[in-house]
RODRENMAR-102303 format. One record per residue: residue number from 1; residue in three letters; x, y, z of N, C-alpha, C, O, CB in turn. Coordinates in Angstrom, 1 decimal. Glycine has a CB too. Example, Ala and Ser with C-alpha at 12.3 -4.5 7.8 and 13.67 -1.06 7.14 Angstrom:
RODRENMAR-102303
ATOM|n|res|n_X|n_Y|n_Z|ca_X|ca_Y|ca_Z|c_X|c_Y|c_Z|o_X|o_Y|o_Z|cb_X|cb_Y|cb_Z
ATOM|1|Ala|13.2|-5.7|7.8|12.3|-4.5|7.8|13.2|-3.3|7.8|14.2|-3.3|8.5|11.3|-4.5|9.0 $
ATOM|2|Ser|12.8|-2.2|7.1|13.7|-1.1|7.1|12.9|0.0|7.9|13.4|1.1|8.0|14.1|-0.6|5.7 $
//
This chain:
RODRENMAR-102303
ATOM|n|res|n_X|n_Y|n_Z|ca_X|ca_Y|ca_Z|c_X|c_Y|c_Z|o_X|o_Y|o_Z|cb_X|cb_Y|cb_Z
ATOM|1|Met|152.6|158.1|18.9|152.4|158.1|17.4|152.7|159.6|16.9|152.2|160.5|17.5|150.9|157.8|17.1 $
ATOM|2|Pro|153.5|159.7|15.9|153.9|161.0|15.4|152.7|161.7|14.8|151.8|161.1|14.3|155.1|160.9|14.4 $
ATOM|3|Ala|152.7|163.0|14.8|151.7|163.8|14.1|151.8|163.6|12.6|152.9|163.2|12.1|151.8|165.3|14.4 $
ATOM|4|Asp|150.7|163.8|11.9|150.7|163.6|10.4|151.9|164.3|9.8|152.6|163.7|8.9|149.4|164.1|9.8 $
ATOM|5|Ser|152.2|165.5|10.2|153.3|166.3|9.5|154.6|165.6|9.8|155.5|165.8|9.0|153.3|167.7|10.0 $
ATOM|6|Glu|154.8|164.9|10.9|156.0|164.3|11.2|156.2|162.9|10.5|157.3|162.4|10.4|156.1|164.0|12.7 $
ATOM|7|Lys|155.0|162.3|10.1|155.1|161.0|9.4|155.5|161.2|8.0|156.0|160.2|7.4|153.7|160.4|9.5 $
ATOM|8|Arg|155.3|162.3|7.4|155.4|162.4|5.9|156.9|162.1|5.5|157.8|162.6|6.1|155.0|163.8|5.5 $
ATOM|9|Gly|157.0|161.4|4.5|158.3|161.2|3.8|159.3|160.3|4.5|160.5|160.4|4.2|158.9|162.5|3.7 $
ATOM|10|Ile|158.9|159.4|5.4|159.8|158.5|6.0|160.1|157.4|5.0|159.2|156.6|4.7|159.3|157.9|7.4 $
ATOM|11|Pro|161.3|157.4|4.5|161.6|156.3|3.4|161.8|155.0|4.1|162.2|154.8|5.2|162.9|156.7|2.7 $
ATOM|12|Ile|161.4|154.0|3.3|161.5|152.6|3.8|163.0|152.2|4.1|163.2|151.4|4.9|161.0|151.6|2.7 $
ATOM|13|Ser|163.9|152.9|3.4|165.3|152.6|3.7|165.7|153.0|5.1|166.8|152.5|5.6|166.2|153.4|2.7 $
ATOM|14|Ala|164.9|153.8|5.8|165.2|154.1|7.2|165.2|152.9|8.1|165.6|152.9|9.2|164.3|155.2|7.7 $
ATOM|15|Tyr|164.5|151.8|7.6|164.4|150.6|8.4|165.3|149.5|8.0|165.2|148.4|8.5|162.9|150.1|8.2 $
ATOM|16|Arg|166.3|149.8|7.2|167.2|148.8|6.7|167.9|148.0|7.8|168.0|146.8|7.7|168.3|149.5|5.8 $
ATOM|17|Asn|168.4|148.7|8.8|169.1|148.0|9.9|168.2|147.8|11.1|168.8|147.4|12.2|170.4|148.7|10.2 $
ATOM|18|Gly|167.0|148.2|11.1|166.1|148.2|12.2|165.1|147.1|12.2|165.0|146.3|11.2|165.5|149.5|12.4 $
ATOM|19|Ser|164.3|147.0|13.3|163.3|146.0|13.4|162.0|146.5|12.6|162.0|147.6|12.2|162.9|145.7|14.8 $
ATOM|20|Ala|161.1|145.6|12.5|159.9|146.0|11.7|159.1|147.1|12.4|158.5|148.0|11.7|158.9|144.8|11.6 $
ATOM|21|Asn|159.2|147.2|13.7|158.5|148.3|14.4|159.4|149.5|14.7|158.9|150.5|15.1|157.9|147.8|15.7 $
ATOM|22|Gly|160.7|149.4|14.4|161.6|150.5|14.6|161.9|150.9|16.0|162.8|151.7|16.2|161.0|151.6|13.8 $
ATOM|23|Ala|161.1|150.4|17.0|161.3|150.8|18.3|162.7|150.5|18.9|163.2|151.3|19.7|160.2|150.2|19.2 $
ATOM|24|Ala|163.3|149.4|18.4|164.6|149.0|19.0|165.7|150.0|18.7|166.6|150.1|19.4|165.0|147.7|18.4 $
ATOM|25|Asn|165.5|150.8|17.6|166.6|151.7|17.2|166.1|153.2|17.2|166.7|154.0|16.6|167.2|151.4|15.9 $
ATOM|26|Gly|164.9|153.4|17.9|164.4|154.8|18.0|163.7|155.3|16.7|163.4|156.5|16.7|165.5|155.7|18.3 $
ATOM|27|Leu|163.5|154.5|15.8|162.8|154.9|14.5|161.3|154.8|14.7|160.8|154.1|15.6|163.2|154.1|13.3 $
ATOM|28|Pro|160.5|155.6|14.0|159.1|155.4|14.0|158.7|154.0|13.4|159.6|153.4|12.8|158.4|156.5|13.2 $
ATOM|29|Ser|157.5|153.6|13.7|157.2|152.2|13.2|157.1|152.2|11.7|157.0|153.2|11.0|155.8|151.8|13.8 $
ATOM|30|Leu|157.3|151.0|11.2|157.3|150.7|9.7|155.9|151.2|9.1|155.9|151.6|8.0|157.5|149.3|9.4 $
ATOM|31|Gln|154.9|151.1|9.9|153.6|151.5|9.5|153.5|153.0|9.1|152.6|153.5|8.4|152.5|151.2|10.5 $
ATOM|32|Asp|154.5|153.8|9.6|154.6|155.2|9.2|155.4|155.5|8.0|155.5|156.6|7.5|155.2|156.0|10.4 $
ATOM|33|Ser|155.9|154.4|7.3|156.7|154.7|6.1|155.8|155.1|5.0|154.6|154.9|4.9|157.5|153.4|5.7 $
ATOM|34|Thr|156.4|155.9|4.1|155.7|156.4|2.9|155.1|155.3|2.1|153.9|155.3|1.7|156.7|157.2|2.0 $
ATOM|35|Ile|155.9|154.2|1.8|155.3|153.1|1.0|154.2|152.4|1.7|153.2|152.1|1.1|156.4|152.0|0.8 $
ATOM|36|His|154.3|152.2|3.0|153.2|151.6|3.7|151.9|152.4|3.7|150.8|151.9|3.4|153.6|151.3|5.2 $
ATOM|37|Arg|152.1|153.7|3.8|150.9|154.6|3.8|150.3|154.6|2.4|149.1|154.7|2.3|151.3|156.1|4.1 $
ATOM|38|Leu|151.1|154.6|1.3|150.6|154.5|0.0|149.8|153.1|-0.2|148.7|153.1|-0.8|151.7|154.6|-1.1 $
ATOM|39|Leu|150.3|152.1|0.3|149.7|150.8|0.2|148.3|150.8|1.0|147.4|150.2|0.4|150.6|149.7|0.8 $
ATOM|40|Val|148.3|151.3|2.1|147.1|151.4|2.9|146.0|152.2|2.1|144.9|151.8|2.0|147.3|152.0|4.3 $
ATOM|41|Gly|146.4|153.4|1.6|145.5|154.2|0.8|145.0|153.4|-0.4|143.8|153.5|-0.7|146.2|155.5|0.3 $
ATOM|42|Ser|145.9|152.7|-1.1|145.5|151.9|-2.3|144.5|150.8|-1.9|143.5|150.6|-2.6|146.7|151.3|-2.9 $
ATOM|43|His|144.8|150.2|-0.8|143.9|149.1|-0.3|142.5|149.6|0.1|141.5|149.0|-0.3|144.5|148.4|0.9 $
ATOM|44|Arg|142.5|150.8|0.7|141.2|151.3|1.1|140.4|151.8|-0.1|139.2|151.6|-0.1|141.4|152.5|2.1 $
ATOM|45|Leu|141.1|152.4|-1.1|140.4|152.8|-2.3|139.8|151.6|-3.0|138.7|151.6|-3.5|141.3|153.6|-3.2 $
ATOM|46|Ala|140.7|150.5|-3.1|140.2|149.3|-3.8|139.0|148.7|-3.1|138.1|148.2|-3.7|141.3|148.3|-3.9 $
ATOM|47|Gly|139.0|148.8|-1.7|137.9|148.3|-1.0|136.6|149.0|-1.3|135.5|148.4|-1.5|138.2|148.4|0.5 $
ATOM|48|His|136.6|150.3|-1.4|135.5|151.1|-1.8|135.0|150.7|-3.2|133.8|150.6|-3.4|135.7|152.6|-1.7 $
ATOM|49|Leu|135.9|150.6|-4.1|135.6|150.2|-5.5|135.0|148.8|-5.6|134.1|148.5|-6.3|136.8|150.4|-6.4 $
ATOM|50|Asn|135.6|147.9|-4.8|135.1|146.5|-4.8|133.7|146.5|-4.3|132.9|145.7|-4.8|136.0|145.6|-3.9 $
ATOM|51|Thr|133.4|147.3|-3.2|132.0|147.3|-2.7|131.1|147.8|-3.8|130.0|147.2|-3.9|132.0|148.2|-1.5 $
ATOM|52|Ala|131.5|148.8|-4.5|130.6|149.3|-5.6|130.4|148.2|-6.7|129.3|148.0|-7.2|131.2|150.6|-6.2 $
ATOM|53|Cys|131.5|147.5|-7.0|131.4|146.5|-8.0|130.5|145.3|-7.5|129.7|144.8|-8.3|132.8|146.0|-8.4 $
ATOM|54|Asp|130.7|145.0|-6.3|129.9|143.9|-5.7|128.4|144.2|-5.8|127.6|143.4|-6.1|130.2|143.7|-4.2 $
ATOM|55|Gln|128.0|145.5|-5.6|126.6|145.9|-5.7|126.1|145.8|-7.1|124.9|145.6|-7.3|126.5|147.4|-5.2 $
ATOM|56|Ala|127.0|145.9|-8.1|126.6|145.7|-9.5|126.8|144.2|-9.9|126.5|143.9|-11.1|127.5|146.6|-10.4 $
ATOM|57|Gly|127.2|143.4|-9.0|127.3|141.9|-9.3|128.6|141.5|-10.1|128.6|140.5|-10.8|126.2|141.5|-10.1 $
ATOM|58|Val|129.7|142.3|-10.0|130.9|142.0|-10.7|132.1|142.2|-9.8|132.0|142.9|-8.7|131.1|142.8|-12.0 $
ATOM|59|Ser|133.2|141.6|-10.1|134.5|141.9|-9.4|135.1|143.1|-10.0|134.7|143.6|-11.1|135.4|140.7|-9.5 $
ATOM|60|Leu|136.0|143.7|-9.3|136.8|144.9|-9.8|137.5|144.6|-11.1|137.5|145.3|-12.0|137.7|145.4|-8.7 $
ATOM|61|Pro|138.3|143.4|-11.1|138.9|143.1|-12.4|138.0|143.0|-13.6|138.3|143.4|-14.7|139.8|141.8|-12.3 $
ATOM|62|Leu|136.8|142.3|-13.3|135.8|142.2|-14.4|135.3|143.6|-14.8|135.1|143.8|-16.0|134.7|141.3|-13.9 $
ATOM|63|Ala|135.1|144.4|-13.8|134.6|145.8|-14.2|135.6|146.5|-15.0|135.3|147.2|-16.0|134.3|146.6|-12.9 $
ATOM|64|Arg|136.9|146.4|-14.7|138.0|147.0|-15.5|138.0|146.4|-16.9|138.3|147.2|-17.8|139.3|146.8|-14.8 $
ATOM|65|Ala|137.8|145.1|-17.0|137.8|144.5|-18.4|136.6|145.1|-19.2|136.8|145.4|-20.3|137.6|143.0|-18.3 $
ATOM|66|Leu|135.4|145.2|-18.5|134.3|145.8|-19.2|134.5|147.2|-19.7|134.2|147.6|-20.8|133.0|145.7|-18.4 $
ATOM|67|Gln|135.2|148.0|-18.8|135.5|149.4|-19.1|136.4|149.4|-20.3|136.2|150.2|-21.2|136.2|150.1|-17.9 $
ATOM|68|Phe|137.5|148.6|-20.3|138.4|148.6|-21.4|137.8|148.2|-22.7|138.0|148.9|-23.7|139.6|147.7|-21.1 $
ATOM|69|Leu|137.0|147.2|-22.7|136.3|146.7|-23.9|135.3|147.7|-24.4|135.1|147.9|-25.6|135.6|145.4|-23.6 $
ATOM|70|Ala|134.6|148.4|-23.4|133.6|149.4|-23.8|134.2|150.6|-24.5|133.6|151.3|-25.3|132.8|149.8|-22.6 $
ATOM|71|Ser|135.4|150.9|-24.1|136.1|152.1|-24.6|136.9|151.8|-25.9|137.4|152.7|-26.6|137.0|152.7|-23.6 $
ATOM|72|Ala|137.1|150.5|-26.2|137.9|150.1|-27.4|137.1|150.5|-28.7|135.9|150.3|-28.8|138.2|148.6|-27.4 $
ATOM|73|Thr|137.8|151.0|-29.6|137.2|151.4|-30.9|137.3|150.2|-31.9|136.6|150.3|-33.0|138.0|152.6|-31.5 $
ATOM|74|Glu|137.9|149.2|-31.6|138.0|147.9|-32.4|138.2|146.7|-31.5|138.6|146.9|-30.3|139.1|148.0|-33.5 $
ATOM|75|Pro|137.9|145.5|-32.0|138.1|144.4|-31.1|139.5|144.3|-30.6|140.5|144.7|-31.2|137.8|143.1|-31.9 $
ATOM|76|Val|139.7|143.7|-29.4|141.0|143.6|-28.7|141.4|142.2|-28.6|140.5|141.3|-28.6|141.0|144.3|-27.4 $
ATOM|77|Thr|142.6|141.9|-28.4|143.1|140.5|-28.2|143.2|140.3|-26.7|143.2|141.2|-25.9|144.5|140.3|-28.9 $
ATOM|78|Pro|143.2|139.0|-26.3|143.4|138.7|-24.9|144.7|139.2|-24.4|144.8|139.6|-23.2|143.4|137.1|-24.7 $
ATOM|79|Thr|145.8|139.3|-25.2|147.0|139.9|-24.7|146.9|141.3|-24.4|147.4|141.8|-23.4|148.1|139.7|-25.8 $
ATOM|80|Gln|146.2|142.1|-25.3|145.9|143.5|-25.0|145.2|143.7|-23.7|145.5|144.6|-22.9|145.2|144.2|-26.2 $
ATOM|81|Leu|144.2|142.9|-23.5|143.4|142.9|-22.3|144.2|142.6|-21.0|144.1|143.3|-20.0|142.1|142.0|-22.3 $
ATOM|82|Ser|145.0|141.6|-21.2|145.9|141.2|-20.1|146.8|142.3|-19.7|147.0|142.6|-18.5|146.7|139.9|-20.4 $
ATOM|83|Arg|147.4|143.0|-20.7|148.3|144.1|-20.4|147.6|145.2|-19.7|148.1|145.8|-18.8|149.0|144.6|-21.7 $
ATOM|84|Glu|146.4|145.5|-20.2|145.7|146.7|-19.7|145.3|146.4|-18.2|145.3|147.3|-17.4|144.4|146.9|-20.5 $
ATOM|85|Leu|145.0|145.2|-17.9|144.5|144.9|-16.6|145.7|144.6|-15.6|145.6|144.6|-14.4|143.6|143.6|-16.6 $
ATOM|86|Gly|146.9|144.4|-16.2|148.1|144.1|-15.4|147.9|142.7|-14.7|148.4|142.5|-13.6|148.3|145.1|-14.3 $
ATOM|87|Arg|147.3|141.8|-15.4|147.1|140.4|-14.9|147.8|139.4|-15.8|148.1|139.7|-16.9|145.5|140.1|-14.8 $
ATOM|88|Ser|148.0|138.3|-15.2|148.7|137.2|-16.0|147.8|136.7|-17.1|146.5|136.9|-17.0|149.1|136.0|-15.1 $
ATOM|89|Pro|148.3|136.2|-18.2|147.5|135.6|-19.2|146.5|134.5|-18.7|145.4|134.5|-19.2|148.4|135.0|-20.3 $
ATOM|90|Ala|147.0|133.7|-17.8|146.1|132.7|-17.2|144.9|133.3|-16.5|143.7|132.9|-16.7|146.9|131.8|-16.2 $
ATOM|91|Ala|145.1|134.3|-15.7|144.0|135.0|-15.0|143.1|135.7|-15.9|141.9|135.7|-15.8|144.6|136.0|-13.9 $
ATOM|92|Thr|143.7|136.3|-17.0|142.9|137.0|-18.0|142.0|136.0|-18.8|140.9|136.2|-19.1|143.8|137.8|-18.9 $
ATOM|93|Ser|142.6|134.8|-19.0|141.9|133.8|-19.7|140.6|133.3|-18.9|139.6|133.1|-19.5|142.8|132.6|-20.0 $
ATOM|94|Glu|140.8|133.2|-17.6|139.7|132.8|-16.8|138.6|133.9|-16.8|137.4|133.6|-16.8|140.1|132.6|-15.3 $
ATOM|95|Leu|139.0|135.2|-16.8|138.1|136.3|-16.8|137.3|136.3|-18.2|136.1|136.5|-18.2|138.9|137.6|-16.6 $
ATOM|96|Ile|138.1|136.0|-19.2|137.4|136.0|-20.6|136.4|134.9|-20.6|135.3|135.1|-21.2|138.5|135.8|-21.7 $
ATOM|97|Lys|136.7|133.7|-20.1|135.8|132.6|-20.1|134.5|133.0|-19.3|133.4|132.7|-19.8|136.4|131.4|-19.4 $
ATOM|98|Arg|134.6|133.7|-18.2|133.4|134.1|-17.5|132.6|135.1|-18.3|131.4|135.0|-18.3|133.8|134.7|-16.1 $
ATOM|99|Leu|133.3|136.0|-18.9|132.6|137.0|-19.7|131.9|136.4|-20.9|130.8|136.8|-21.3|133.5|138.1|-20.2 $
ATOM|100|Val|132.5|135.4|-21.6|131.9|134.7|-22.7|130.7|133.9|-22.2|129.7|133.9|-22.8|133.0|133.8|-23.4 $
ATOM|101|Lys|130.9|133.2|-21.1|129.8|132.3|-20.6|128.6|133.1|-20.2|127.5|132.7|-20.4|130.3|131.5|-19.4 $
ATOM|102|Ser|128.8|134.3|-19.7|127.7|135.2|-19.3|127.2|136.0|-20.5|126.3|136.9|-20.3|128.1|136.1|-18.2 $
ATOM|103|Glu|127.8|135.8|-21.7|127.4|136.4|-22.9|127.6|138.0|-22.9|126.8|138.7|-23.5|125.9|136.1|-23.3 $
ATOM|104|Gln|128.6|138.4|-22.1|128.9|139.8|-22.1|129.9|140.2|-23.1|130.0|141.4|-23.5|129.4|140.2|-20.7 $
ATOM|105|Ile|130.7|139.2|-23.6|131.6|139.5|-24.7|131.5|138.3|-25.7|131.1|137.2|-25.4|133.0|139.7|-24.2 $
ATOM|106|Thr|132.0|138.6|-26.9|132.3|137.5|-27.9|133.8|137.4|-28.0|134.5|138.3|-27.8|131.6|137.8|-29.3 $
ATOM|107|Ala|134.2|136.1|-28.3|135.6|135.9|-28.5|135.7|135.1|-29.8|135.6|133.9|-29.8|136.2|135.0|-27.3 $
ATOM|108|Asp|135.9|135.8|-30.9|135.9|135.2|-32.2|137.4|135.0|-32.7|138.2|135.8|-32.4|135.2|136.1|-33.3 $
ATOM|109|Val|137.6|133.9|-33.4|138.9|133.6|-33.9|139.4|134.8|-34.8|138.6|135.2|-35.6|139.0|132.2|-34.6 $
ATOM|110|Asp|140.6|135.2|-34.6|141.2|136.3|-35.4|141.4|135.7|-36.8|142.2|134.8|-36.9|142.5|136.9|-34.8 $
ATOM|111|Pro|140.8|136.3|-37.8|141.0|135.8|-39.2|142.4|136.0|-39.7|142.9|135.2|-40.6|140.0|136.5|-40.1 $
ATOM|112|Asp|143.2|136.9|-39.1|144.5|137.2|-39.5|145.5|136.3|-38.8|146.7|136.1|-39.2|144.9|138.6|-39.3 $
ATOM|113|Asp|145.1|135.8|-37.6|146.0|134.9|-36.8|145.1|133.9|-36.1|144.6|134.2|-35.0|146.9|135.8|-35.8 $
ATOM|114|Arg|144.9|132.8|-36.6|144.0|131.8|-36.1|144.3|131.3|-34.7|143.6|130.5|-34.1|143.9|130.6|-37.1 $
ATOM|115|Arg|145.5|131.6|-34.2|145.9|131.2|-32.9|145.3|132.2|-31.8|145.4|131.9|-30.6|147.4|131.2|-32.7 $
ATOM|116|Ser|144.8|133.3|-32.2|144.3|134.4|-31.3|142.9|134.6|-31.5|142.2|134.1|-32.4|145.1|135.6|-31.5 $
ATOM|117|Phe|142.3|135.4|-30.6|140.9|135.7|-30.6|140.8|137.3|-30.6|141.7|138.0|-30.2|140.2|135.1|-29.4 $
ATOM|118|Lys|139.6|137.7|-31.1|139.3|139.1|-31.0|138.1|139.2|-30.0|137.1|138.5|-30.2|138.9|139.7|-32.4 $
ATOM|119|Leu|138.2|140.1|-29.1|137.2|140.2|-28.0|136.4|141.5|-28.3|136.9|142.5|-28.6|137.8|140.3|-26.6 $
ATOM|120|Met|135.0|141.3|-28.2|134.1|142.5|-28.4|133.0|142.4|-27.3|132.6|141.3|-27.0|133.5|142.5|-29.8 $
ATOM|121|Leu|132.6|143.5|-26.9|131.5|143.6|-25.9|130.2|143.4|-26.7|130.0|143.9|-27.8|131.5|145.0|-25.2 $
ATOM|122|Thr|129.3|142.6|-26.1|128.0|142.4|-26.6|127.0|143.5|-26.1|127.4|144.3|-25.2|127.4|141.0|-26.3 $
ATOM|123|Asp|125.8|143.5|-26.6|124.8|144.5|-26.0|124.6|144.2|-24.5|124.5|145.2|-23.7|123.5|144.4|-26.8 $
ATOM|124|Ala|124.6|143.0|-24.1|124.4|142.6|-22.7|125.6|143.1|-21.9|125.5|143.6|-20.8|124.2|141.1|-22.5 $
ATOM|125|Gly|126.8|143.0|-22.5|128.0|143.5|-21.8|128.0|145.0|-21.7|128.5|145.5|-20.7|129.3|143.0|-22.6 $
ATOM|126|Arg|127.6|145.7|-22.7|127.5|147.1|-22.7|126.5|147.5|-21.6|126.7|148.5|-20.9|127.1|147.7|-24.0 $
ATOM|127|Ala|125.4|146.8|-21.5|124.4|147.2|-20.5|124.9|146.9|-19.1|124.7|147.7|-18.2|123.1|146.3|-20.7 $
ATOM|128|Lys|125.7|145.8|-18.9|126.3|145.5|-17.6|127.3|146.6|-17.3|127.4|147.1|-16.2|127.0|144.1|-17.7 $
ATOM|129|Trp|128.1|147.0|-18.3|129.1|148.1|-18.1|128.4|149.3|-17.6|128.9|150.0|-16.7|130.0|148.3|-19.3 $
ATOM|130|Asn|127.3|149.7|-18.2|126.6|150.9|-17.8|126.1|150.8|-16.4|126.1|151.8|-15.6|125.4|151.2|-18.8 $
ATOM|131|Glu|125.7|149.6|-16.0|125.3|149.4|-14.6|126.5|149.6|-13.6|126.4|150.2|-12.6|124.6|148.0|-14.4 $
ATOM|132|Val|127.6|148.9|-14.0|128.8|149.0|-13.2|129.3|150.4|-13.1|129.7|150.9|-12.1|129.9|148.0|-13.8 $
ATOM|133|Arg|129.3|151.1|-14.3|129.8|152.5|-14.3|129.0|153.4|-13.4|129.5|154.2|-12.7|129.7|153.0|-15.8 $
ATOM|134|Gly|127.7|153.2|-13.3|126.8|153.9|-12.4|127.2|153.7|-11.0|127.3|154.7|-10.2|125.4|153.6|-12.6 $
ATOM|135|Ala|127.5|152.5|-10.6|127.9|152.1|-9.2|129.2|152.8|-8.9|129.4|153.3|-7.8|127.9|150.6|-9.0 $
ATOM|136|Leu|130.2|152.7|-9.9|131.5|153.3|-9.7|131.4|154.8|-9.6|132.2|155.4|-8.8|132.4|152.9|-10.8 $
ATOM|137|Glu|130.6|155.4|-10.4|130.4|156.9|-10.3|129.8|157.3|-9.0|130.2|158.3|-8.4|129.5|157.4|-11.4 $
ATOM|138|Gln|128.9|156.5|-8.4|128.4|156.8|-7.1|129.5|156.7|-6.0|129.6|157.6|-5.1|127.2|155.9|-6.7 $
ATOM|139|Ala|130.3|155.7|-6.1|131.4|155.5|-5.2|132.4|156.7|-5.3|132.9|157.2|-4.3|132.2|154.2|-5.4 $
ATOM|140|Glu|132.7|157.1|-6.5|133.6|158.2|-6.8|133.0|159.5|-6.2|133.8|160.3|-5.6|133.9|158.4|-8.3 $
ATOM|141|Ala|131.7|159.7|-6.3|131.1|160.9|-5.7|131.2|160.9|-4.2|131.5|162.0|-3.6|129.6|161.0|-6.1 $
ATOM|142|Val|131.1|159.8|-3.6|131.2|159.7|-2.1|132.7|160.0|-1.7|132.9|160.8|-0.8|130.9|158.3|-1.6 $
ATOM|143|Ile|133.6|159.5|-2.5|135.0|159.7|-2.2|135.4|161.2|-2.4|136.1|161.8|-1.6|136.0|158.9|-3.1 $
ATOM|144|Glu|134.8|161.8|-3.5|135.1|163.2|-3.7|134.5|164.1|-2.6|135.1|165.1|-2.3|134.5|163.6|-5.1 $
ATOM|145|Arg|133.3|163.8|-2.2|132.7|164.6|-1.1|133.5|164.5|0.2|133.7|165.5|0.9|131.2|164.1|-0.8 $
ATOM|146|Gly|134.1|163.3|0.4|134.9|163.2|1.7|136.3|163.7|1.6|136.9|164.2|2.6|135.0|161.7|2.0 $
ATOM|147|Tyr|136.8|163.8|0.4|138.2|164.2|0.2|138.4|165.5|-0.5|139.3|166.3|-0.3|139.0|163.1|-0.5 $
ATOM|148|Gly|137.5|165.8|-1.4|137.5|167.0|-2.2|137.9|166.7|-3.6|138.9|166.0|-3.9|138.5|168.0|-1.6 $
ATOM|149|Gly|137.1|167.2|-4.6|137.3|166.9|-6.0|138.6|167.3|-6.5|139.3|166.6|-7.2|136.2|167.5|-6.8 $
ATOM|150|His|139.0|168.6|-6.2|140.3|169.1|-6.6|141.5|168.4|-6.0|142.5|168.1|-6.7|140.4|170.6|-6.3 $
ATOM|151|Arg|141.4|168.1|-4.7|142.5|167.3|-4.1|142.6|165.9|-4.7|143.7|165.4|-4.9|142.2|167.2|-2.6 $
ATOM|152|Leu|141.4|165.3|-5.0|141.5|164.0|-5.6|142.1|164.0|-7.0|142.9|163.1|-7.4|140.0|163.4|-5.7 $
ATOM|153|Glu|141.8|165.0|-7.8|142.3|165.2|-9.1|143.8|165.4|-9.0|144.6|164.9|-9.8|141.7|166.3|-9.9 $
ATOM|154|Ala|144.3|166.2|-8.1|145.7|166.5|-7.9|146.4|165.2|-7.5|147.5|164.9|-8.0|145.9|167.6|-6.8 $
ATOM|155|Leu|145.8|164.4|-6.6|146.4|163.2|-6.2|146.5|162.2|-7.3|147.5|161.5|-7.5|145.6|162.5|-5.0 $
ATOM|156|Ala|145.5|162.1|-8.2|145.5|161.3|-9.3|146.6|161.7|-10.3|147.3|160.8|-10.9|144.2|161.3|-10.1 $
ATOM|157|Gly|146.9|163.0|-10.5|148.0|163.5|-11.3|149.3|163.0|-10.7|150.2|162.6|-11.5|147.9|165.0|-11.4 $
ATOM|158|Glu|149.5|163.1|-9.4|150.7|162.7|-8.8|150.9|161.2|-9.0|152.0|160.7|-9.3|150.7|163.0|-7.3 $
ATOM|159|Leu|149.8|160.4|-8.8|149.9|159.0|-9.0|150.2|158.6|-10.5|151.0|157.6|-10.7|148.6|158.3|-8.6 $
ATOM|160|Asp|149.7|159.4|-11.4|150.1|159.2|-12.8|151.6|159.3|-13.0|152.2|158.5|-13.7|149.3|160.2|-13.7 $
ATOM|161|Glu|152.1|160.3|-12.4|153.6|160.6|-12.5|154.4|159.4|-11.9|155.4|159.0|-12.4|154.0|161.9|-11.9 $
ATOM|162|Leu|153.9|158.9|-10.7|154.5|157.8|-10.1|154.5|156.5|-11.0|155.5|155.8|-11.1|153.8|157.5|-8.7 $
ATOM|163|Val|153.3|156.3|-11.6|153.2|155.1|-12.5|154.2|155.3|-13.6|154.8|154.3|-14.0|151.8|155.0|-13.0 $
ATOM|164|Thr|154.3|156.4|-14.2|155.2|156.7|-15.3|156.6|156.4|-14.9|157.4|155.8|-15.6|155.1|158.1|-15.9 $
ATOM|165|Ala|157.0|156.9|-13.7|158.3|156.7|-13.2|158.6|155.2|-12.9|159.7|154.7|-13.2|158.6|157.5|-11.9 $
ATOM|166|Leu|157.6|154.5|-12.4|157.8|153.1|-12.1|157.9|152.3|-13.4|158.6|151.2|-13.4|156.6|152.6|-11.2 $
ATOM|167|Asp|157.2|152.7|-14.4|157.3|152.0|-15.7|158.7|152.0|-16.3|159.0|151.2|-17.1|156.3|152.6|-16.7 $
ATOM|168|Lys|159.5|153.0|-15.9|160.8|153.1|-16.4|161.8|152.4|-15.6|163.0|152.2|-16.0|161.2|154.6|-16.4 $
ATOM|169|Val|161.4|151.9|-14.4|162.3|151.1|-13.5|162.3|149.6|-13.9|161.2|149.1|-14.0|161.9|151.3|-12.0 $
ATOM|170|Pro|163.5|149.0|-14.1|163.5|147.6|-14.5|162.9|146.8|-13.3|163.1|147.1|-12.2|164.9|147.1|-14.8 $
ATOM|171|Ala|162.1|145.8|-13.7|161.4|144.9|-12.7|162.4|144.1|-11.9|162.1|143.3|-11.0|160.4|144.0|-13.3 $
//
């Protein structure tokens, strides 16, 4: 296994003509690729956040919906919520149904466009978001202690730049 310093920056294109493990052509394993390492980190981070959300009794997508609705200065549409969450309209619709059923949001017909709804957090939804936020803040504190607050902030800045660059790439 290569040392960490030797693993850095191996592009996925290095495996274009090789096997998945790279051993047949003398390359390091695919697991050492930059993209794979980013995916593993993302998965591990999501796992920590999912655990925090589970402790608060919600899923991570539901927590993100509560966060978005709690920070909104006016009612939002299902389309806006779907875009914010990066989920399909169908998946967002199911999420909205769960939130309405649990009385955490209201979904009132939009008076300007009767085909759409306006979503708003209820007092119960705001209380749930505060509970979830507390659990997520605790998870973040654990991650910061293990990785370092400044390093985590720098990494987040780099990821922001990656997201911006990816948003410019055609799908």
